[in-house]
C-alpha positions as CSV (number, residue, x, y, z in Angstrom):
1,M,105.3,83.7,100.6
2,V,105.2,82.1,104.0
3,V,108.4,82.1,106.1
4,D,108.6,79.9,109.2
5,D,111.4,77.7,110.6
6,N,109.0,75.1,112.0
7,A,108.5,72.6,109.2
8,A,105.3,71.2,110.6
9,Y,103.7,74.6,111.1
10,L,104.9,75.8,107.7
11,E,103.3,72.7,106.1
12,T,100.0,73.3,108.0
13,I,99.7,77.0,107.2
14,S,100.6,76.4,103.6
15,K,97.9,73.7,103.3
16,I,95.3,76.1,104.9
17,L,96.3,78.9,102.5
18,E,96.2,76.6,99.5
19,S,92.7,75.4,100.5
20,W,91.6,79.0,100.4
21,G,92.9,79.2,96.8
22,Y,96.3,80.9,97.4
23,K,99.5,79.9,95.6
24,V,102.0,79.4,98.4
25,L,105.8,79.6,98.4
26,P,106.9,78.0,101.7
27,I,110.3,79.1,102.9
28,S,112.1,77.9,106.1
29,C,114.4,80.9,106.9
30,G,114.8,84.6,106.5
31,M,117.9,84.4,104.2
32,A,116.1,82.1,101.8
33,A,113.1,84.5,101.8
34,L,115.4,87.4,100.9
35,E,117.0,85.4,98.1
36,A,113.6,84.3,96.6
37,L,112.0,87.8,96.9
38,E,112.7,89.2,93.5
39,E,112.1,86.1,91.5
40,A,109.0,85.1,93.5
41,S,107.5,88.6,93.5
42,P,105.0,87.7,96.3
43,S,101.6,89.5,96.7
44,L,101.9,89.0,100.5
45,V,104.5,87.8,103.0
46,I,103.5,85.9,106.1
47,I,106.4,85.8,108.6
48,D,107.0,83.9,111.8
49,Y,108.4,86.3,114.4
50,L,110.7,83.9,116.3
51,M,113.2,82.3,113.9
52,P,116.9,81.5,114.4
53,E,119.6,83.5,112.7
54,M,117.2,86.3,111.6
55,D,113.9,87.0,113.4
56,G,110.8,88.2,111.6
57,L,111.3,91.9,112.4
58,E,114.9,91.8,111.0
59,L,113.6,89.9,107.9
60,L,110.9,92.6,107.4
61,R,113.4,95.4,107.8
62,K,115.6,93.8,105.1
63,L,112.6,93.2,102.8
64,R,111.7,96.9,103.1
65,E,115.2,97.9,102.0
66,V,114.9,96.3,98.6
67,P,112.6,97.6,95.8
68,A,110.9,94.2,95.4
69,G,109.9,94.1,99.1
70,R,109.2,97.7,99.8
71,N,105.4,97.6,99.2
72,V,104.6,93.9,99.8
73,P,102.0,93.5,102.5
74,A,103.3,91.6,105.5
75,I,101.5,89.7,108.3
76,F,103.3,88.3,111.4
77,L,102.2,85.0,112.9
78,T,103.7,84.4,116.3
79,A,103.6,82.1,119.3
80,S,104.9,85.1,121.3
81,D,103.2,88.0,122.9
82,V,101.1,89.6,120.1
83,A,100.8,92.9,122.0
84,A,104.5,93.3,122.4
85,L,105.2,92.7,118.7
86,R,102.4,94.9,117.4
87,K,104.3,98.3,117.8
88,P,107.6,97.3,116.1
89,A,105.7,95.4,113.4
90,V,103.5,98.4,112.6
91,A,106.6,100.6,112.5
92,L,107.8,98.4,109.7
93,D,104.4,98.7,107.9
94,A,103.2,95.2,108.8
95,S,99.5,94.8,108.1
96,A,98.7,92.5,111.1
97,V,100.2,90.5,114.0
98,I,98.3,87.3,114.7
99,S,98.8,84.6,117.3
100,K,99.5,81.2,115.8
101,T,96.8,79.9,118.1
102,A,94.1,82.3,116.7
103,P,91.3,80.8,114.6
104,P,92.1,80.5,110.9
105,D,89.4,83.1,110.2
106,D,91.6,85.7,111.9
107,L,94.3,85.1,109.3
108,A,91.8,85.0,106.5
109,T,90.5,88.5,107.6
110,A,94.0,89.8,107.9
111,I,94.9,88.6,104.4
112,Q,91.8,90.3,102.9
113,V,92.6,93.6,104.7
114,A,96.2,93.5,103.7
115,M,95.4,92.7,100.0
116,H,92.7,95.4,99.9
117,S,95.1,97.9,101.4
118,R,97.7,97.0,98.7
119,E,95.1,97.4,95.9
120,A,94.0,100.8,97.3
121,S,97.5,102.2,97.3
């Protein structure tokens, strides 16, 4: 599941993930992500930090409150200050915080680490 309010970025990141062999459920807002969570049963959630109505931290807080989202690995992608987001993201058990301008390999590595951590637990 990829959650981002920017349609162009959502399409771009979805295409990258699909080219790596992942099945992607693109979602444009936090409320839609919460609604889709149980039925979708995602293996991983990639969340944009800055979104209207519900930012990424609030979305992850809400995901962690429901059984279907409690143990789903989460990665933040952000155009904001990565260092400032890292501490609150880790407090919510996010696997990584990555800049949207980072090379795609950074995201690939973060996904591998998050999925490996999930399998190990």
